[in-house]
C-alpha positions in Angstrom: -128.3 139.6 18.4 -131.8 141.1 18.4 -132.1 143.3 21.5 -135.6 144.6 20.6 -137.7 141.4 20.0 -141.4 141.6 20.5 -141.2 138.4 22.6 -139.1 137.3 25.5 -137.6 134.0 24.4 -136.9 132.8 27.9 -140.5 133.4 28.9 -142.4 132.8 25.7 -140.7 129.8 24.1 -140.6 126.3 25.4 -138.0 123.7 24.5 -139.5 120.4 23.4 -136.4 118.4 22.9 -132.7 118.5 22.2 -131.9 118.0 18.6 -128.1 117.8 18.6 -125.1 118.1 20.9 -122.0 119.2 19.1 -118.7 120.0 21.0 -117.0 123.2 20.1 -113.4 124.4 20.4 -112.0 127.9 20.8 -109.2 128.2 18.3 -106.6 130.9 18.3 -104.0 131.6 15.6 -100.4 131.0 16.7 -99.6 134.7 16.2 -101.8 135.6 19.2 -99.6 135.7 22.3 -102.0 133.7 24.5 -101.9 130.1 25.7 -104.9 130.1 28.0 -108.4 131.5 27.8 -107.5 133.9 30.6 -104.4 135.1 28.7 -106.6 135.5 25.6 -109.2 137.6 27.5 -106.5 139.8 29.0 -104.8 140.3 25.6 -108.2 141.1 23.9 -109.0 143.6 26.6 -105.7 145.3 26.2 -106.2 145.4 22.4 -110.0 146.2 22.2 -111.1 146.4 18.6 -107.8 145.1 17.1 -108.6 141.3 17.1 -111.0 139.7 14.6 -112.8 136.4 14.7 -114.0 134.1 11.9 -117.3 132.4 11.5 -119.3 130.6 8.8 -121.9 133.4 9.0 -124.2 135.5 11.1 -126.6 132.9 12.3 -124.1 130.1 12.8 -123.5 128.4 16.1 -119.8 129.4 15.9 -120.8 133.1 15.6 -123.3 132.9 18.4 -120.8 131.2 20.7 -118.3 134.0 20.0 -120.9 136.7 20.6 -121.8 135.2 24.0 -118.1 135.0 24.9 -117.6 138.6 23.8 -120.6 139.8 25.8 -119.6 137.9 29.0 -116.0 139.1 28.8 -116.9 142.6 27.5 -114.6 142.3 24.4 -114.6 144.4 21.3 -113.6 142.3 18.3 -114.4 142.5 14.5 -116.5 139.7 13.0 -115.2 138.3 9.7 -117.9 136.1 8.1 -116.9 133.4 5.6 -119.2 131.9 2.9 -119.3 128.1 2.5 -119.4 126.8 6.0 -116.8 126.3 8.7 -114.2 124.9 6.3 -113.3 128.3 4.7 -113.4 130.0 8.1 -111.0 127.5 9.6 -108.8 127.8 6.6 -108.8 131.6 7.0 -107.8 131.2 10.6 -105.0 128.7 9.8 -103.7 131.1 7.1 -103.6 134.0 9.6 -106.4 136.0 8.0 -108.2 136.0 11.4 -107.2 135.7 15.0 -109.7 133.3 16.6 -113.0 131.5 16.3 -115.2 128.9 17.8 -115.5 125.7 15.6 -116.9 122.3 16.0 -114.4 119.7 17.1 -114.6 118.0 13.7 -113.9 121.3 11.8 -111.1 122.2 14.2 -109.1 119.0 13.9 -107.1 119.9 10.7 -105.8 123.1 12.3 -105.1 121.5 15.6 -103.2 118.5 14.0 -101.2 120.8 11.7 -100.2 123.0 14.7 -101.3 126.1 12.8 -103.8 127.0 15.6 -103.9 126.8 19.3 -106.9 125.4 21.2 
């Protein structure tokens, strides 16, 4: 997110302990014609700039996971930030306002159980 830092985080920062371990899920709206991650990547590459992704905000884990995914796969997608945490972002995804997002397993469950998103 910050390509011109005055420090090198990998060199200059030292981890002192793990604070939390939260499983995340990649969620995709049912309108996206992809059933696997490979199919999603292929579809996103064929439709660069046309997909959007939800997150609870710029510094959230969900956003950072998507940015890493986009960077690794060389994908161009539009970020749609939601205020109020993961709940509104997941609701937006379930309602078809956005195409995909990363969410914690707990936040993802309503969409998965309702069948309104694919995982």
